[in-house]
Structures are given as C-alpha cells and as structure tokens.
N, C-alpha and C positions, 0 to 999 in steps of 0.2 A: 504494500500499499504505500502511495507516494507520501513521504514526509509525516505519517501520522503514527499514532502508537498502534502497534499491531499485537493483538494477544493471540494467544496459542493455549490450547487445554493445558493444565498442569497436572502435577502428581496430587492425589488427595488423600488427607489425613483424616480419620474418622474421629470425632470429638469423644465417643466413648469406644475405647479398644475392646472392651467386653461384649458390647452390643453385636448383634447381627445385623448387618446393614446390606438391604438387598439391592439398593440402588446408590449411587453416589451424587453428591451435588455436582451441578454443572452450569456454567455462565449461560444466560440466553442472548447468544452471540448476535443474533439479528435484530434484537431489541434494544442492546446495550450500545451506547456510544463509544467510540475508541477514546483513550485519554488524548487531550489535547497536547500537541507537540509543540512546546514553547518556542516563540520567534528566535529567542536569543540562542537556544540549543541548535536550531536548524543552521542559524547563521555562523555559528562557531563550529559546525560539522560534528556535533556532539550524538552520538549513539550508544545504545546499550540496552540492557535487559534488567529490569528489577524483578525480583522475585518477591512476590507478597504471599503473606499469610492472611487468608480471608476466612472469617466466622460467617457461615451462612447460616442463618436463623431458620426456623421451621416455616416461616412465609416466604423465604426466599431473598430476603432483605439481607445486607450486609450489616454485621454486628460490629465486632472488633476488626481492626485492619493493622497491618505492620510490614514494615520492610524487613525479609530475612536476609536478602542480598541486593546490594547497591548496584545500580547501573554504572556507577562511578561518576554520575553527576547528580547532585543533590537535587536541581532543578526538575530532572526527570524523574527521580524518585517520588517528588512531591507531587507532580503531574499525574503520575500513574495512582498514587494513593487518593489524589481527589477525584480522579475519572471513575476507579473503580468503587468508590464508595457511594455511588449513586447506582450501581448495578442491580439488576435482579438476576437471580440464579433459579434454576429448578432445583428444590431442595431434595437430599438426601431421602431415602426412604427406609424405615425400619418396621418390619412387620405391617407393611402396607401403610404406615402412616408416615408424615413429615417429621424429619429430624434433623437436629441442628449437628453441625459438623464444621470442621476445618478443612480448607483446601489451599494448596500451594499453587499459586497462579503467577507465571512469567508474563510480563508486559514489556514488549520489546519496541524500541524506538530506532527506526532505521530509515537513513535517506536513501532514496533511489535515483 
C-alpha cells in the first residue's frame, strides 16, 4: 500500500491459557482504517514495523494496548497505537461465546 500503514495478521495469545478457545480474535480488516503514516516520517523515509499487544474485549473493541517491539521510530509507534485503538475485531470464541483475549499485531509502515 502506498505510503500508508499496512497491517498483517499477527500471532495470537489467549488471555486465559487454561481455557479452551475455539476461535481466535482477528481484526475486521475491511472495516478498520489503516494507521496514519505521518508526513514527517514519509519525508524522512522512515519505515518499520511496530509489534503491538492488543487486548480484544468480548464486544470486539480494543481494551489495553502497548508496543511490544518498536518500529525504531517513536512517531510510527504512536501512530500505530492511535490507529489500532479505534479498530474493531471479531472476538475470540470460548464454548460458543465471545471471549476476551490478547493478540500480537504487527503494523508495518512501508514507503513504495
């Protein structure tokens, strides 16, 4: 994607390791906006991938959110956090019911 944040499906960490999770939380990619690629970062040619830890609530909204691994640029990390905070997810399922869980989500900023 030209000059925009590019998301890719990440690895998933269940919130409850003892629970049987029948399906994992995943982003609603077609409904979520890509994080904003800051103009300064584009002008400077800054690229990178921020790895985020996202708490996905039972209703699919984002709870807590943190950077597990920096993109190498604070401005990109902050843009990833701000963008993903507004995302909606398809929540995990436990015994046929929505379940809270944590997911790891890479957000890549790449210039083309």
